[in-house]
C-alpha positions in Angstrom: 51.2 -57.4 152.0 50.9 -60.9 150.6 51.5 -64.0 152.8 53.8 -66.8 152.2 53.0 -70.3 153.3 54.9 -72.1 156.0 54.7 -75.6 157.5 52.5 -74.6 160.4 49.2 -75.6 158.9 48.5 -76.0 155.2 44.7 -75.3 155.7 45.3 -71.7 156.7 47.7 -69.1 155.5 50.0 -67.8 158.3 50.6 -64.1 158.7 53.6 -62.4 157.1 56.8 -62.1 159.1 57.0 -58.9 161.2 60.7 -58.2 161.1 60.7 -56.7 157.6 58.2 -54.0 158.7 59.6 -52.4 161.7 63.3 -52.5 162.7 62.5 -50.3 165.7 60.4 -53.1 167.0 62.8 -55.8 166.1 63.0 -57.3 169.6 59.2 -57.7 170.1 58.8 -58.8 166.5 61.4 -61.6 166.9 59.6 -62.7 170.0 56.3 -62.9 168.2 57.8 -64.7 165.2 59.5 -67.2 167.5 56.2 -67.8 169.4 54.4 -68.4 166.1 57.0 -70.9 164.8 56.9 -72.7 168.2 53.1 -72.7 168.1 53.1 -70.8 171.4 49.9 -69.0 170.7 49.4 -67.7 174.2 52.7 -65.7 174.0 51.8 -64.6 170.5 48.5 -63.1 171.7 50.1 -61.4 174.7 52.9 -59.9 172.6 50.7 -58.7 169.8 48.1 -57.2 172.1 50.7 -55.2 174.0 52.2 -54.0 170.8 48.9 -53.1 169.2 48.2 -50.7 172.1 51.5 -48.9 171.4 51.3 -48.5 167.6 49.7 -46.0 165.3 51.1 -47.2 162.1 48.3 -48.7 160.0 50.4 -51.2 158.2 52.0 -52.6 161.4 48.7 -52.6 163.1 47.2 -54.7 160.3 49.9 -57.3 160.5 49.6 -57.4 164.3 45.9 -58.0 164.2 46.2 -60.5 161.4 48.9 -62.4 163.5 46.7 -62.5 166.5 43.7 -63.7 164.4 45.9 -66.5 163.0 47.0 -67.5 166.5 43.4 -67.5 167.9 42.4 -69.7 165.0 45.3 -72.1 165.6 44.1 -72.4 169.2 40.6 -73.2 168.1 39.2 -69.8 169.4 37.3 -69.2 166.1 35.0 -66.4 167.5 38.0 -64.3 168.6 39.8 -65.0 165.4 36.9 -63.9 163.2 36.4 -60.8 165.5 40.0 -59.7 164.6 39.2 -60.3 160.9 36.2 -58.0 161.2 38.4 -55.3 162.7 40.6 -55.4 159.6 37.6 -55.4 157.3 36.4 -52.1 158.9 39.5 -50.2 157.7 39.9 -49.6 154.0 43.6 -50.3 154.0 43.1 -53.6 155.7 39.9 -54.7 153.8 41.3 -57.4 151.5 43.5 -58.9 154.2 40.4 -59.0 156.6 38.3 -60.9 154.0 41.2 -63.3 153.3 41.8 -64.0 156.9 38.1 -64.6 157.7 37.6 -66.9 154.7 40.7 -68.9 155.6 39.5 -69.3 159.2 36.0 -70.6 158.0 37.7 -73.0 155.5 40.0 -74.3 158.2 36.9 -74.9 160.5 35.2 -76.9 157.8 32.5 -74.2 157.1 33.2 -74.3 153.3 30.0 -72.7 152.0 30.4 -69.7 154.3 34.1 -69.5 153.3 33.1 -69.4 149.6 30.7 -66.5 150.3 33.4 -64.5 152.1 35.9 -65.1 149.3 33.4 -63.8 146.8 32.6 -60.8 148.9 36.3 -60.1 149.2 36.8 -60.2 145.5 33.9 -57.9 144.8 34.9 -55.3 147.4 38.7 -55.2 147.0 39.7 -52.4 144.6 41.7 -53.7 141.6 44.8 -51.8 142.4 48.4 -52.8 142.1 48.9 -53.0 145.9 46.0 -55.4 146.2 47.2 -57.7 143.4 48.6 -60.4 145.7 45.5 -60.4 147.9 43.2 -60.7 144.9 45.2 -63.7 143.7 45.1 -65.3 147.1 41.3 -64.8 147.4 40.9 -66.5 144.0 43.1 -69.4 145.0 41.3 -69.8 148.3 37.9 -69.7 146.5 39.0 -72.4 144.1 40.2 -74.7 146.9 37.0 -74.2 148.9 34.8 -75.0 146.0 36.8 -78.2 145.2 36.7 -79.3 148.9 33.0 -78.5 149.1 32.1 -80.6 146.1 34.6 -83.4 146.8 34.9 -84.2 150.5 37.9 -86.3 151.4 37.1 -89.9 152.3 39.9 -90.5 154.8 38.8 -94.0 155.7 39.2 -95.2 152.1 42.5 -93.5 151.6 44.2 -94.6 154.8 46.2 -97.9 155.0 44.2 -100.7 156.5 46.8 -101.0 159.4 46.1 -97.4 160.5 42.3 -97.8 160.2 42.4 -101.0 162.3 45.1 -100.1 164.8 44.6 -96.4 165.3 41.1 -95.4 164.4 38.7 -98.3 165.1 39.7 -99.0 168.7 38.9 -95.4 169.6 35.4 -95.4 168.2 32.3 -96.1 170.3 30.0 -98.9 169.1 27.3 -96.3 168.1 29.8 -94.3 166.1 30.9 -97.5 164.2 27.3 -98.2 163.4 26.8 -94.8 161.9 30.1 -95.1 159.9 29.1 -98.4 158.5 26.2 -96.8 156.7 28.2 -94.0 155.1 29.4 -96.0 152.0 30.1 -99.5 150.8 33.9 -98.9 151.4 33.3 -97.8 155.0 30.8 -100.6 155.6 33.3 -103.3 154.4 36.3 -101.9 156.3 34.3 -101.7 159.5 32.6 -105.1 159.1 36.0 -106.7 158.3 37.5 -105.3 161.5 37.5 -108.4 163.7 37.7 -106.5 167.0 34.9 -104.1 166.1 32.3 -106.0 168.1 34.5 -107.0 171.1 31.8 -105.2 173.2 28.5 -106.0 171.6 25.2 -104.7 172.9 22.1 -106.3 171.3 18.6 -104.8 171.7 15.3 -104.6 169.9 15.9 -101.1 168.5 19.2 -101.6 166.8 19.0 -103.6 163.6 22.7 -103.3 162.9 23.7 -105.1 166.0 21.0 -107.7 165.4 22.4 -108.4 162.0 25.9 -108.7 163.5 24.6 -111.1 166.1 22.9 -113.3 163.5 26.1 -113.6 161.5 28.3 -114.7 164.4 28.6 -118.3 163.2 29.9 -117.2 159.8 32.4 -114.6 161.0 35.3 -114.3 163.4 34.1 -111.5 165.7 36.3 -111.5 168.8 33.3 -110.8 171.1 34.5 -110.4 174.7 31.6 -108.5 176.2 28.1 -109.4 175.2 24.9 -107.8 176.5 21.5 -109.2 175.3 18.7 -106.8 176.1 15.7 -107.9 174.0 12.2 -107.9 175.4 10.1 -108.6 172.2 12.4 -111.1 170.6 12.5 -114.2 172.8 14.7 -116.2 170.4 17.8 -114.0 170.8 18.7 -115.4 174.3 18.2 -118.9 173.2 20.3 -118.3 170.1 23.0 -116.9 172.3 23.2 -120.1 174.3 23.4 -122.1 171.1 26.3 -120.0 169.9 28.0 -120.5 173.2 27.4 -124.3 173.1 28.8 -124.5 169.5 31.9 -122.6 170.4 31.2 -119.4 168.4 31.8 -117.3 171.5 35.0 -118.9 172.8 36.6 -115.6 173.8 33.6 -114.4 175.8 34.7 -112.7 179.1 31.5 -110.9 180.2 27.8 -111.8 179.5 24.7 -110.0 180.5 21.5 -111.7 179.4 17.8 -111.8 180.4 15.8 -115.0 179.6 12.1 -114.7 179.4 9.7 -117.7 179.6 11.1 -120.7 177.7 9.0 -123.8 177.1 11.5 -126.6 177.1 8.7 -129.1 176.5 8.1 -127.5 173.1 11.8 -128.0 172.3 12.5 -124.3 172.0 15.7 -125.1 174.0 17.2 -128.4 174.7 17.7 -129.3 178.4 21.4 -129.6 178.0 22.0 -126.4 175.9 22.5 -124.0 178.7 24.8 -126.2 180.8 26.9 -127.0 177.7 27.0 -123.3 176.7 28.6 -122.4 180.0 30.9 -125.4 179.9 32.2 -124.2 176.5 33.0 -120.7 177.9 34.2 -121.8 181.3 37.8 -120.8 180.6 37.2 -117.2 179.6 33.9 -116.1 181.3 34.7 -114.0 184.4 31.6 -111.7 184.6 28.0 -112.9 184.4 24.7 -111.1 184.9 21.9 -113.7 184.3 18.2 -112.9 184.7 16.4 -116.3 184.9 13.0 -114.6 184.7 10.5 -117.3 185.9 12.5 -120.2 184.5 13.7 -122.7 187.0 15.0 -125.5 184.8 17.6 -123.6 182.6 20.5 -124.4 184.9 20.9 -124.5 188.7 23.1 -121.9 190.4 25.3 -124.6 191.9 25.9 -126.2 188.5 26.7 -122.9 186.9 29.2 -121.9 189.6 30.8 -125.3 189.6 31.2 -125.1 185.8 32.5 -121.5 185.5 35.5 -121.8 187.7 37.0 -118.4 186.6 33.9 -116.4 187.5 34.9 -113.4 189.7 31.7 -111.3 189.5 28.1 -112.6 189.1 24.6 -111.3 189.4 21.6 -113.6 189.4 17.9 -112.5 189.2 14.8 -114.7 189.4 11.1 -114.0 190.0 11.0 -117.3 192.0 12.3 -118.1 195.5 16.0 -118.7 195.4 15.4 -122.2 196.6 13.9 -123.0 193.2 17.2 -122.4 191.3 19.9 -122.8 194.0 20.7 -126.4 193.3 23.0 -128.7 195.4 26.1 -126.9 196.6 27.0 -130.0 198.7 28.3 -131.6 195.5 30.3 -128.6 194.4 34.0 -128.1 195.0 35.2 -124.8 196.6 35.1 -121.9 194.2 38.2 -119.8 194.7 37.6 -117.1 192.1 34.2 -115.6 192.9 34.5 -112.4 195.0 31.5 -110.4 194.0 27.9 -111.8 194.1 24.5 -110.2 193.7 21.2 -112.1 194.0 17.7 -110.8 193.4 14.9 -113.3 194.1 11.3 -113.6 195.4 12.7 -114.8 198.7 16.2 -115.5 200.0 16.7 -117.2 203.4 19.6 -118.2 205.5 19.0 -121.9 204.6 19.3 -121.0 200.9 22.6 -119.3 201.1 24.5 -121.3 203.7 25.7 -124.1 201.5 26.7 -121.6 198.8 28.7 -119.5 201.2 30.4 -122.6 202.5 31.7 -123.4 199.0 32.4 -119.7 198.0 34.5 -118.6 200.9 36.3 -115.8 198.9 33.2 -113.6 198.4 34.1 -110.1 199.4 31.0 -108.3 198.1 27.5 -109.7 198.7 24.3 -107.9 197.8 20.9 -109.6 198.3 17.4 -108.3 197.5 14.2 -109.7 199.1 15.9 -111.7 201.8 14.7 -112.3 205.4 16.8 -111.6 208.5 17.8 -115.3 208.9 20.6 -114.6 206.5 22.5 -112.6 209.2 23.1 -115.7 211.3 24.6 -117.5 208.3 26.7 -114.5 207.2 28.1 -114.1 210.7 29.2 -117.8 210.7 30.3 -118.3 207.1 31.4 -115.1 205.4 34.7 -114.2 207.0 36.2 -112.6 203.9 33.2 -110.3 203.3 34.0 -106.6 203.0 30.7 -105.2 201.6 27.2 -106.4 202.4 23.9 -105.2 201.0 20.7 -106.5 202.7 17.7 -105.5 200.7 19.3 -102.2 199.8 17.1 -99.6 198.2 18.3 -96.2 199.3 18.2 -94.0 196.1 21.0 -91.6 197.2 23.2 -94.2 198.7 24.1 -96.8 196.0 26.4 -99.6 197.1 29.8 -99.0 195.6 31.7 -101.5 193.5 34.3 -103.7 194.9 38.0 -102.8 194.5 39.5 -105.7 192.7 42.7 -105.8 194.7 42.5 -106.3 198.4 44.6 -104.1 200.5 46.7 -106.6 202.4 47.5 -104.0 205.1 43.8 -103.8 206.0 42.5 -106.1 208.7 40.1 -108.7 207.3 36.5 -108.0 208.1 33.3 -106.3 207.0 33.9 -102.7 206.1 30.5 -101.6 204.7 27.0 -102.7 205.6 23.9 -101.4 204.0 20.4 -102.5 205.0 17.0 -101.5 203.6 15.6 -98.0 203.6 12.0 -98.3 204.7 9.9 -101.5 205.0 10.5 -104.0 207.8 12.9 -103.1 210.6 15.6 -105.6 211.4 15.7 -107.3 214.8 18.6 -106.1 216.9 19.3 -109.7 218.0 19.8 -110.7 214.3 22.0 -107.9 213.1 24.0 -106.8 216.1 26.1 -110.1 216.3 27.4 -109.4 212.8 28.1 -105.7 213.6 29.8 -106.7 216.8 32.0 -109.3 215.1 33.2 -106.6 212.6 33.3 -103.6 215.0 37.0 -103.1 214.5 36.7 -102.9 210.7 33.3 -101.3 209.9 33.7 -98.0 208.1 30.2 -97.5 206.8 27.0 -98.6 208.5 23.5 -98.0 207.1 21.2 -99.8 209.5 17.4 -99.9 210.0 17.2 -101.6 213.4 13.9 -102.1 215.2 13.0 -100.6 218.5 14.0 -102.4 221.7 12.5 -102.4 225.2 14.4 -101.2 228.2 14.9 -104.9 229.3 16.3 -105.7 225.9 18.6 -102.7 226.1 20.1 -103.8 229.3 20.5 -107.3 227.9 22.5 -105.7 225.0 24.7 -103.9 227.5 25.4 -107.1 229.3 26.0 -109.1 226.0 28.2 -106.5 224.4 30.1 -104.6 227.2 32.8 -103.4 224.8 30.6 -102.6 221.7 32.4 -99.7 220.1 32.8 -99.0 216.3 36.5 -98.2 216.3 36.8 -97.1 212.6 33.3 -95.9 211.8 33.3 -92.9 209.3 29.7 -92.9 208.0 26.7 -93.9 210.1 23.1 -93.8 209.1 20.5 -95.3 211.4 16.9 -95.1 212.5 16.7 -93.6 216.0 14.0 -95.8 217.3 13.4 -96.1 221.1 16.1 -98.1 222.9 18.3 -98.6 219.8 19.1 -94.9 219.6 20.3 -95.0 223.2 22.5 -98.0 222.5 24.0 -96.6 219.3 24.7 -93.2 220.7 25.8 -94.0 224.2 27.6 -97.3 223.5 28.5 -97.8 219.8 29.9 -94.4 219.0 30.6 -92.9 222.4 34.4 -92.7 222.0 34.7 -92.5 218.2 37.4 -90.3 216.7 36.8 -91.3 213.1 33.1 -90.4 212.4 32.7 -87.9 209.6 29.2 -88.4 208.3 26.1 -89.0 210.4 22.5 -89.3 209.2 19.6 -90.0 211.5 16.0 -91.0 210.6 13.3 -90.3 213.1 14.4 -89.3 216.5 13.3 -90.8 219.8 15.2 -88.2 221.9 16.6 -85.0 220.3 18.4 -83.9 223.5 20.3 -87.2 223.7 21.4 -86.9 220.0 22.6 -83.3 220.4 24.4 -84.0 223.7 26.2 -86.9 222.0 27.2 -85.0 218.9 28.6 -82.1 221.0 31.0 -84.6 222.6 32.2 -86.0 219.2 34.7 -84.5 216.8 33.3 -82.1 214.3 31.4 -83.9 211.5 31.6 -83.0 207.8 28.0 -84.1 207.0 24.8 -84.1 209.1 21.6 -85.6 207.8 18.3 -85.2 209.6 15.2 -87.1 208.3 11.6 -87.4 209.4 12.0 -85.4 212.6 8.4 -84.4 213.0 8.2 -83.2 216.6 8.4 -79.5 216.8 9.7 -80.0 220.3 13.0 -81.1 218.7 13.6 -77.6 217.2 15.3 -76.0 220.2 17.7 -78.9 220.6 18.7 -78.7 216.9 19.2 -74.9 217.3 21.7 -75.7 220.0 23.4 -78.2 217.8 23.9 -75.7 215.0 25.0 -73.0 217.5 27.7 -75.5 218.6 28.9 -76.0 215.0 28.9 -72.2 214.5 31.4 -71.8 217.2 33.7 -74.3 215.5 33.3 -73.1 211.9 36.5 -71.5 210.8 36.6 -71.0 207.0 39.8 -72.1 205.1 41.2 -73.9 208.2 42.2 -77.1 206.6 43.8 -78.5 209.8 40.4 -78.4 211.6 37.5 -80.6 210.6 34.4 -78.6 209.5 30.8 -79.1 208.7 30.2 -78.5 205.0 27.0 -80.4 204.2 23.6 -80.5 205.8 20.7 -82.6 204.4 17.2 -81.9 205.8 14.5 -84.4 204.7 10.8 -84.4 205.4 11.1 -82.9 208.9 8.5 -80.6 210.5 11.1 -79.6 213.1 12.9 -77.6 210.5 11.7 -74.0 210.6 12.8 -70.6 209.3 14.7 -69.8 212.5 16.6 -73.1 212.2 17.6 -72.4 208.6 18.7 -68.9 209.8 20.8 -70.5 212.5 22.3 -72.9 209.9 23.6 -70.0 207.8 25.8 -68.8 210.7 28.0 -71.9 210.2 30.7 -70.3 208.1 32.0 -73.5 206.6 28.7 -74.7 205.3 28.5 -74.7 201.5 26.3 -77.7 200.5 22.6 -78.1 201.4 19.8 -80.6 200.6 16.2 -79.7 201.4 13.2 -81.9 201.0 9.5 -81.4 201.9 10.0 -79.0 204.8 6.5 -77.8 205.5 7.4 -75.3 208.2 9.8 -73.4 206.0 8.3 -70.3 204.4 9.3 -68.5 201.1 10.8 -65.7 203.2 12.8 -68.2 205.2 14.1 -69.9 202.2 15.0 -66.7 200.4 16.8 -65.4 203.5 18.9 -68.6 203.7 19.9 -68.3 200.0 20.8 -64.6 200.4 23.0 -65.3 203.4 24.7 -68.2 201.7 25.0 -66.6 198.2 28.8 -66.3 198.3 29.4 -69.8 199.8 26.8 -72.2 198.4 28.4 -74.6 195.8 25.9 -77.6 196.0 22.1 -77.4 196.4 19.3 -80.0 196.1 15.7 -78.9 196.4 13.0 -81.6 196.5 9.2 -81.6 197.1 9.2 -77.9 198.2 5.8 -76.3 197.2 7.2 -72.9 198.0 9.7 -73.1 195.1 8.4 -71.1 192.1 10.0 -69.6 188.9 10.9 -66.5 190.8 13.0 -68.5 193.3 14.6 -70.5 190.6 15.6 -67.1 189.0 17.1 -66.1 192.4 19.3 -69.3 192.4 20.9 -68.1 189.2 22.6 -65.4 191.2 24.6 -67.9 193.3 28.1 -67.1 192.1 29.8 -70.3 193.2 27.1 -72.9 192.7 28.4 -75.8 190.5 25.6 -78.4 191.2 21.9 -77.8 191.3 19.2 -80.5 191.6 15.5 -79.7 191.2 13.2 -82.6 192.0 9.4 -83.0 192.2 8.8 -79.2 192.0 5.3 -78.8 190.7 5.3 -75.0 190.4 8.5 -74.6 188.4 8.0 -74.1 184.6 10.2 -73.5 181.6 10.1 -69.8 182.4 12.1 -70.3 185.6 14.6 -72.5 183.9 15.1 -70.0 181.1 15.6 -67.3 183.6 18.1 -69.4 185.5 20.1 -70.1 182.3 20.1 -66.4 181.5 21.8 -65.6 184.8 24.2 -68.4 185.6 27.8 -68.6 184.6 28.1 -71.9 182.6 31.8 -72.2 183.6 30.7 -72.4 187.2 27.3 -74.2 187.2 28.5 -77.4 185.4 25.7 -79.9 186.5 22.0 -79.4 186.5 19.7 -82.3 187.5 15.9 -82.0 186.9 13.7 -84.9 188.1 9.9 -85.2 188.1 9.2 -81.6 187.3 6.0 -81.9 185.2 5.9 -78.3 183.9 9.4 -78.3 182.4 9.4 -79.4 178.8 11.9 -81.3 176.6 12.6 -78.2 174.5 13.6 -76.3 177.6 16.0 -79.2 178.6 17.5 -79.1 175.1 18.2 -75.4 175.6 19.8 -76.1 179.0 22.1 -78.7 177.5 23.5 -76.1 175.1 24.6 -74.0 178.0 25.3 -76.3 180.9 28.0 -79.0 180.5 26.1 -81.8 182.2 22.3 -81.8 182.3 20.4 -84.8 183.7 16.6 -85.0 183.0 14.4 -87.7 184.4 
């Protein structure tokens, strides 16, 4: 039966209408036809599949299979559509129809050369009989169209009106895509280069000649550049040229600038002393976001002058290899800055004396992150930063990045510090320096990440006397170093009555019994992290803790809080028995394991076996027991969606290939591989073809 064209899709012939074939099946046929006309391909597939199972008539069967193939193709399920075409090709009575359908599907999918081959095969194998006359003509017509399309591809950019190109296509293309398109032809290059908003977000680096050419032509064009990033290491002239462009008004719509300035010798007149101040003066009305790396330069512009000039700055990041005092300038001469709410500073040294005049004039700062500062900054922040919501003090925790500030403040929330992050490792912070800030904000702190130094028993009693009502009323996430004295204060005073705590991570452990006793009195946590607990004497206490959580683990009870994630890091106290106890917590489905020297291969495998139906998230790091065989075992975890393998020296491509062969790619959607020296780039390329999101470092 020949096919007649409809308006559904001109690139593929629709199936013939069913009602003319079988009046006895009129009702189902009308349903199928209606589904086709309404483009309801799910219903079409369901109707045709049910009817196929009930029919013995070859002719009706052919039309039903052809209809289903068409519907699969229209849904983009090309493999299933071609499979149905092959079914028709296996039966002599359906042979020409099968070739026609397969070729049409390939042509619709842009596989023109393959379609041409199928059209030719169909013409050779279709008997020249009267009943096949229509099919033969359709095969010839399809072959002709495919050959024309294959030789003369449609240049849609050149054919479309300029308004459609500029308003509907260009805004949706990434910069990298535009760069590729600009090299396709002269017409494409002209249209893309003439598009004024093409470079509204311009990223200039050493490896991209196209963006360098665009950057160099800024004075002679009208690019509406709003976001500009200069990332050039080898070309020192680009940052200086950028400042000249700003000074001369060529970037008068600039809203965001990220730029790194290497060593500039002003004495050699590579850059005039007034160029940078004038550049920022010219963009003061539009510039709201600035990330400026001074390098070792101290004479470009002082921080006070820059902030005084750019009165609309809301978010700024400043980096220097020199002490902050070298570039800070005189804030005593600056008027109050009402716009700046997010500030990050990296310097060789930051002191309280450096930042006090700045905080006095920038009272609206709500997020402050400082790297390489000393603890004198805490006194100043306690006195001057009343609007602060997020504070980072030398933050460097790799798995706990400081979140961005929400632009709009929730007026219902009480003003005060909500999140405080200190350093992870290095120098401990004196309790006398940091506790006044924590105490001042005890009613608002939600997240606290604090590396506080040990205190003596005398100092502990002084703290009890100084802060008799020290309780963190709204704390939800607490990470702290359980050093002697400070552990006692934090557990028995700061969180003793909390009802809000959900996440708790402890590093080191002065007294495991005290920790367990406190946790058993608190509401059930959702996350527990235990790091660097190296005394094997702590193991029995931790077993009692996990037994306590076992008693409260009720799967699928959404009214009751439950422990779902346990993170165990570099702790000799973690043994096979402890892992076994961990698996009895029925709500546990996420685990992180790092460098657990007292865990054996048998203990690890036993844990995986017991959690095989529950585990959805797993991170394994620095575990010498992890081999290719164990990676292969992980492929059998039916519900695992996230897997991170880090610093595993015995895992090779063989283990990853075995994992890929077993996992269901619809379930495991993220695979992270870091510092695994025996895993090759070609293996990662294979993984990316199967797993939706693969990260390789």
